[in-house]
N, C-alpha and C positions, 0 to 999 in steps of 0.2 A: 468718163473717168477710167483710168487703167486699173488693173487688179491690184497693183502695188499701192496706188493712191487710195483705192477703196479699202484695202487692208489697214492702212495707216489710219484712215478715218474711223474704221470700226474699233481699232485698238484705242483711239482717242475717246470714243464713246464709252468703252468699258472702263477706262481710267476715270472718266467723269462720274460714272455710276459708283465707282469705288470711293471717290473723294466726297461725293455729295450725299450718298446714302449708305455707305459702308458695305455694299455688296461687292465681293471680289469674285468675278467670273473668269479670272485668268486661267484657272485650272480646268475649265470646261472645254470639251472638244469643240473646235472651231466650226466644223461643218454644221452640226445640229444647232449650235448657239447662233450662228449667222442666220440660219434658216428661220429660227423662231423670232429673231429681232426683225428680219425682213417682213415676216407676216404681220407684225405689229405696225411697221411702216406702211404697208399696203392698206391696213385697216384705217389709219388716220390720214392716208393720202399724202405722205411725204416721200419724196424720191431718194434723198441722200441721208447718210448718217450725220453729216455736219448740220443739216437743217433740223434733224431730229433732236440734236443736242439743244439747239435754240428753242425748239418746241417744248422740251422738258423744262427749260428754265422759265418759260412763260406759263406752263400748265403743270404745276406740281402733282396734280391728281393723276397724271399720266404714268407716274412711276409705278403705282399699284397695278395698273393695267399691264404695263410692260413686264413686271415681275411675275404676274399671273400667267402671262404668255410663255415666258422663259421656263418657269418652274412648273413643268407639266404634272399636275396632280391627278394622275390616272391610277386609281387603286380600287380595291373591292375586298369584301370579306372572303377569306380563304381562297385567294387568287392562286391558281394552279393547285387544284384540290389534292392531286396525288402527292405533291411535296408536303402539304400540311398533314396528310394522313400519315406519311412516314415519320414526320416530326412528332406526331402524337403517339404513334405506336412504338417507335424505336428510341427516340432521343430523350423525350421528357421522362419516361420511366427510368432510363439509365441515369439521368441527372438526379432524380429523386432517390435512387438506390445509393448514391454517394453521400447523401445528407442524412442528418439526424431528424427526428420527428419535429423538432422546433427550429431547425436551422433556416435562416432566411433564404429566399429565392429572388435573385435580381435579374431582370430582363430589360433589354434596351431595344426599342424599335426606332432605328435611325432612318430619317427620311419618311416619316409616317404619313405625310400629306393630310388628308381629312380624317385620319384616325381609324379607318377600318382594320388596318393590319394590327394596330395595338390592341383593339378590342377582340380581334381574332385570337391573339396570344393570351388574352385574359380568359377567354372562353376555354381554350385548351388546358390552361393551367388549372382553372377552377374545376374542370372535369377530372383532372388527375389527382388533385389534393383535397377536393371538397370545398364548398363555399366558406365554411367556418375557418379552416386552415388558410384558405386563400386570403381572407381579410387580415390576418395578423402575420403571415409569413411572406407574402408576395408583394414585390414592388416592380411595377412596369414603368419604365421611363420612355416617353415618346417625344421625339424632337424633329424639327424641320426648320428651314430658314424662312418659310413663308408664313408670316404672321396671320394673314387672312385664313389660310388653311388650318392653322392651329386654333384660331377662334372658332371655326366650324367644328373642329374635332372635339373641343372642350364641351360643346353643347351635347354631344353623344346622342344626337337625334337624327334618325334616318327615315327615308321613305320606304314604301313597300317594295319598290324596285331595287333599292340599295341592299336589302336583306334577303333577296331571292335565293342567294347561294347558301344560306344558313339552313340547316335541317330544321324541320318544323318543331321537333321536340326542344332543340336548343333555343329556337326563337321564343317559344313560350316560356322557357326557363330563365332566360337572361335578358329579355326585353319586355318593357311595359308599353302597351299601346295607348297613345293619347290622340284621339281623333284619327287622322290619317297618317300619323307619325309614330315611329317606334323608338323608344328611349332606352338606352342601356341601363341595367339595374343600378340604382344609385348607391347601394351599399358596396358593390364591387367596383363601381366607378371611382371610389376614393383611392383605390390602389394604383390607378393609372395617372401618372403625373406628366403633363405636357409642358414643354418649354422650347424656346428658340435655341438652336444649336447649329453652328456652321462647321461641317466636318473638316473643312480645309484649314480652319484657323483655331477653333476652340479645343480645349483639352477634353479628352474622352471621359465618359463615365466608367468607373473602375469596378473590379470584383464582380464581373457579370457571369452568370451561368449560361445565358443565351443572348446572342446579339443578332438581331434581324435587320438586315439592310438590303432590301430587295429592289432591283431595277433602279438603283441610285448611282452606283459606281460607274455604270456604263456611260454616264454623261460626262465623266472626267477623263482627262488624258492619262497616259501611262504613268507619268511622274507623280501626278496628284493621287492616282489610285494607290501607288506604292506608299506614299506618305499616310494616307488614310488607313491602309491595311496595317501599317506599323502601329498606329494608334489603337486599332482594333486588337492587335496582338497583345498590347499592354493591357487592354481593358478586360479581355476574357480570361477567366481563371483556368488553371489546368483542369482538363476534363470538361470544359465548357464547349459550346458550339457556336459557329457562325453560320447564319442562314441567309443565302444570297438569292438573287433572282435568276430566272432560267437563262438569261443571256450572259451571265457573269461566270466565266469558267475559272478564272484566277490560276491559269497554268504557270504563269511566270513568278509566282510568289509561294512556291512550295516550301521555302525555308520558314515561312510564317504559319501557314495552315496546310493541313493535309486532308484530302477528301475522306469523308465518312461515307457519303453516297453522292457521287458526282452527278448522277442523273437528276437528283433532286436538289443539287447545289447546297449540300450541308457539309461543313468542314469542322475539323477539330484543331485546337491550338497545338503547334509544334513546341514542346517545352525546350527551354535552354539547357544546355549541358552543364552540370556542376563539375568543377575541377577539384580533384583530390590530390594532395601532395604527400608522398610517403615520408616517414621519419626514419632516419638511419641512426642507430645507436652504436657507439663504439665501446670497446673494452680496454681496460688498462691492467697490465700485469704488475704484480707486486715484485719488488726486487728481492733477491736472495742473498742472505748474509753468508759469505764464503769463509769467514774466520780469518785470523792473523798469525797462525803458527808458522814459523820460519820453514819448518820441514814440509809442512803442507804446501806452503807457498812455492818452494822450489820444485816439489813434485808436480804441483799443478802447472808450473811453467813448462816443465818438460813434457807433460801430457798435452798441454795446449800446443806446444811446438810440433809434436808428433802428429796431432790430430788435424792440423791445418790442412786444407785441401790443396794448398799451393806447395809445390816441391821447392825446398829451400836448403841451401848449403852455406854455412858460415865459415869464412876464411879469416885467420888471425893475421897480425902484422908480420909474422914470420913466414907466412905463405903456406901454412898447414890447414887442412880441413878440420875445423874444430867441432862443427855440428852438422849432422845430416839427418833430416826428419824422415819419417816413414814414407811420405809421399815421394821424396827424392830417391829413396832406396828402391822403391818399386818402379818409378818412371825412368830412372837413369841408370839402372843396373848397378847400383852402389850397395855397400853393406856396412855393418858396424865396424868391420876391420879396416875400412878406409878412413875412419875417424883418426886423426893424428898424423896421417900421411901427408907428405908435401902435395899441395894441390896440383902442381905441375905434373906429377906422376899419374894423375887420374885422367882417363880418356876424356872425361867431360870438360877438362880444361881447354882442350883444343878442338874437339869434335862434338857437335857440328859447327861450333863457333869458337873463335879465339877469345877466351874469357880473360886471360891475364892482362892483355892490353886494356880491356874494359875496366878491370879492377884498378889498374894504375890511373886510368882517366878519372874514375870515381874518386880516388884518393886526392888527385890534384884539383879537381873541380869542386869537391866536397858536396856533390848533389847526385842523385841517382842518374844512371845511364841506362837507356832502354833501347832494345833492338826487337823489332816485331817480325812475326812470321818466319821464324828460323826453321827450316826443314831438317828433320832428323830421321834417317832411314834405319830400320831395324835389320837384323840378319835375315829375316824372312822377306825382305823387300818392301815391307809396309812403311809408309811415311807418316811422320808425326810433325805437327807444327807447334812451335813454342814461341811465346813472347818472353824474352829474357830481360830481367831488370837487376842491375848491380847497384846496391845502395851502400854508401859508407856508414860505418857504425862508429858513433862518437859518444863519449861520456862527458857530461857537463858542458856539451857544445864546444869542447876544445880538444880533448884528448882523443885521438884517432885510435880505435880498438881493432878495426878490421873491416870486412865487407860481408854483406849478406847478398847471396845470389839467389834470386827467385825465378823459377821456371813455371810459367803459366801454360797449361795445355790448352791450346786454342784450335786443336784439330777439328773438333766438332763445329766450332765457329767458322773455321775455314771451309769446311764442307758445306755448312749452311750458306755461307757467302756464295760458294760456287753454285750450289743448288738455287740460291736466290737469283744469281745472275742468269742461270739458265731459265728459271721461272720468269724472270723479268723479260728475257728475250721472247719466251713463249707468250708472256702476257702482252708484250708490245705488239707481237704479231696478232694475237687475239684482239687486242685493243684496236689495231688498225682495221681488222675485219669488223669488229663491233662498231667502230666509228662509221665505216661504210654502211653497215646495216642500219645504224642509228640515223644516218643522214637520209637513207631511203625511208625509214620509218617516220622521220620528221616531215619529209615531203608528203608522205601518205597522210600523216596526222593533220598537216596544214590543209590538205585537200578535204579531209573529213571535217575539220573545223569550219572551213569555208562552207561546205555543204550543210553542216549543222546550223551555222548562222543564217544561211539562206532559208532553211526550214523554220528556224525560230522567227525570222522576219515574216515568212509566209504565214506562220501560225498567228503571229500578232496581228498581221493584216486581216486574216480571216476572223480573228476575235474582234478586232475593231469593226470590221464589216458587219459581223453578227450583232454587235452592240448598236451600230448605226441603224441596222434594219429594225432592231427592236425599238429604238428611239423613234424612227419614222412610223412604226406600227402604232406606238402610243400616240404620236401626233395625229395619225389618221383616225385613231379611235376618238381622240378629243374632237377633231374636226367633224367626224361622223355624228358625235353627240350634239355638236352645235347645229349641224344640218338637220338632225332629227327635231331639235327644238324649233328651228325655222319652219320645217314642214308642218309641225303641229300648229304653229301660229298661222301659216298659210291656209291650213285646212279649216281653222276656225274662221278666218277672214272669208274664205270661199263660201262657207255655210252662211255667214252673215250676208254676203253679196247675193247668194241665191235667194235668201229670204226677202232681201230688198227688191230683187228683180221680180220675184213672184208677186210681191205687194204692188209694185208699179204696174205689172201686167194686169193685175186684177182691177186696179183703178182705171186703166185705159179701157179695159173690156167693159167696165161698168158704165162708162160715159155713153149717153145716147147719141152723141154727135160723132162724126168722123174726126179722128185726131191724126195729124201728121206732124212729125218733129223733124226739122232739118238742121244741119250744122252750118257754120258760118259760110260755107261754100254752096249752100242750098242743096247738099246731098241728103237724101232721105235717110234718117236715122231710125225712126219708128213709124209704124203704119198699122193702126189698129183694125179690128175686125169690121167695124162700121164703115171705115174707109174702103175696105175691100168690097163690102156689099154695095156701096154707093157707086164705085168707079170700076169694079170688075177686075181688079188686080190684087193678087195676094201679097203679103208682106215680103216673102222671100223673092218676089219678082221685082220689087222696087227698091230693096235694101241697097243703099250706096249709090243709087241712080240720081242724077240731078233732077230735082222736083220740077224745074222749069222746062225740062226736056220731055216730060211725060205727055203722052197722047191719051187722055182719059176723058175727053168730052168737057173738060174744064178749061176756060180761057186763061191759061197760066200767064199769058203775056200781061194781063191786067194786074197780076200779083207781083210783078217785078218791083214796082215802086214801093208798095207796102212792105214787102220783105226787106228791101234795102234800108228803108227807114227804121225798121225794127232791129236790123243787124248792126247798123252803124251808130245807133243810139240817138237818132233825131226825135223819135216818138216812142212812147211806151205802150201804145194801144192803137190798133187799126181795125176797122170793121167795115166791110163792103158787101154788097149784094151784086151778083153777076148772073147772067144767063148761062146755063150749062145743060148738058145732056148726060143723064145717068147711064148705068150699065144696061138698062132695059131699052135705051133709045128714047126715053121720055124727056121732053124739055122741061126744065125746072128752074125756079129761082133759088140760087144757092147763096146763103149768107155765110161769109167767111170772117172769122175773128183772128187777127194775127197779133201775138204778143211775144216779146223777147224772152229767151231762156237766160236766167242770171246765175252766175257761178258764186263761189264762196266770197269773192272780193267784188261782188256786183258787176263782174265782167260778163259781157254778153257772149254766150257760148253757142248760140243758135236761135231758132225761132219755133214757136208752137202755133200750129194752124188748127182752128176748130171750124168744122164745116157742117151746115145743116140746111135742109130744104125748108123754104118759107113760101107763103102765099101772099099775093098782092104786092103793091109797090112801096108801101110804107108801113110794113109790119114792125112791131117792136123788135129790137135786136136781141141777140142771145144773152146779152149781159144788161138788159133793161135800157138800152139806148136805141135811138131810131137810126136806121141805116140810110146812107145817101143813095140816090138813084144813079144807075150807070146806063 
C-alpha cells in the first residue's frame, strides 16, 4: 500500500472513532498518533487500518485498549521537582498576596491522567494556606478525556512506588496508609473535583488563579495548540499563572502569555488593552448688543470701514473717489485729500493696472470683476502683489450707486507660493532620493523578513522535534514499565520452574532404579545418577544423544520395538528382561520397564525407561508382573 493510500486509511480510522465514540483526534500530531495506533495494531496482530476498523466493529471492547494506548497516561507526583519548587516558593505566595483572607482560590489541572498532578497541587496549596482554609477556600478541578484514568484518579489510592517522590513529612501528613496502599486525606480530597473534558472541543473552566497543563499540548498540532491556548487565556484571571511541561516553550503565542520563568515553563496572562476615548468640550460666546443710535451707527460704520484689513476705495457714479479707508491710504500712497478728487487723476487708477475699464465692465455686467497677482513696484524697487476686485454698488438691487475697489495684499502668499514651489522641487528631489533609499530598504527588509520566516520555521521545527522527542520519551517510559512488569512475571515463572525442576530432580535421584527419559526421536532427555552408576556414563555425556546409539553394555537393539510401541501409542506398558554388562564388566540380568510420557492432551511426548538388575529367569517384575524371557 502506498503512503497516500495508507494516510487515507488512517484518516478514515480517525473519522470512524469520531463518529462511533465521539473522540476527535484530528488536532493531534500525526507522527506520534500514527505510531501509537500502529503499536496497538501490532499487539492484536492486524496489518492494515482498514482491517482494524472491521475489528473494532466486531470487538467493541478494543476501543478502551486503543484509547489507553493513544492517551499516554505517564505522570507522577511533583514531576520535574525544580519547577514545582519554583511554583511553591514564588508563584503561590504571589497569588495569595493578591487575595483577601476569605477569597476563593480556583485551580485547574488539565490532562490530569491518574490524578498525581492534581493531588500535588492540593498538597502545595494546603501547605500555603493551611488545611482549614484549604477546605473552604480552594477548589481544584482536574480533567482528562480518558474515563479509565479518571476512575483511577477518583480513588486517590497509590502504591508505595507511586509516592516515592513525596517528602516523608508530607507523606505522613496528607496520606493514610491502608495495608500496602496510600490514600489521599479524605477531608482534603473533597476539594479536588474530577471530570471528563476535551480541550479541543469543550468550553474552559473560568476565573482560574492557576492552570496546570503539563506535557499535554505537545501532542497537538500548532493550530490546535493555538485554539487551546486562546481558551486558556480566557480562563486565567489577570495575575494568574499557566504551568506547562518542560517540552512546551510556547514561543509563538507571546500575545497570550508572557514567561514568568521560562526555564520552569511558568507563564502569566497578557492582559487586553482597554481603550479610552477623550471628550472634547466646546465653548459658545455670548452676543454683544451694539445699540441702535443713528450717530453711533454711522460712526461705527466709518470705524469698521477704516479698520478692515483690505484696502478699499469707493468711486461714485460721477467718477470721484468718495471713500478711502486707512489700509488703502497706507498701501497705495493715498491721503484724505484725495477724497472727492476725480478717480482718473489718481495714479492708482492706471498704475499698476487700468482700473477705469474694469469699473465700466463691472457696471455693465453688474457683478464683481477680479484680477489676480498684479505686481506693483515701489520707488525703492520692491515689488508687491495685489489681487484687485471691482464690485458694483447697488441700492435696492436696482439703483447703481458706484463701485468699490478692493486691493488684497497677496505678497506674502506669492512669496509663500514661490517658496512652496522651491520646497516642492527640493522635496521632489529628496523624495526621489528617499524613494531610491526606500526601495533599497524594502529589498533589505524583504531579505530580513525571509530570514526571519526561515528562523521562525526552524524554531517551530525544533519545537516540534523537541515535543516529538518528549512524546517518544514518554512512550519509551511507558514501554519500559510494561517490560518491567513482564520481567517481574518472568522472574516469578523462572523461580517456579526452578522449584519444579529441583523437585523433579529430587524424585529422579530418590528412585533406586536407573531412569532414562527419551523424546519422540529417542534422544536422551534425562539420565539419573543410578543410570550413570549402572552404565558408566554421566548425564552431560548422553544429553541429546540418541539412546539407541549408545554403547553401554546394554543390547539397545532389543529395545527398538518396545520404544516404538510406546511412542506411537500401540501399547501403554512394556516390560522386558535382557542380558547386559554393567560398567564394572559384570554380566547381569537387566529388567527394563518402558512407559510412554503423556502431555496435557494425552499426547505422547516421549518414553520413560526404568532399569534394574534382577536374579533368575522368572523373577517378579518391577511393577508386580512377571517378565518374559529373552
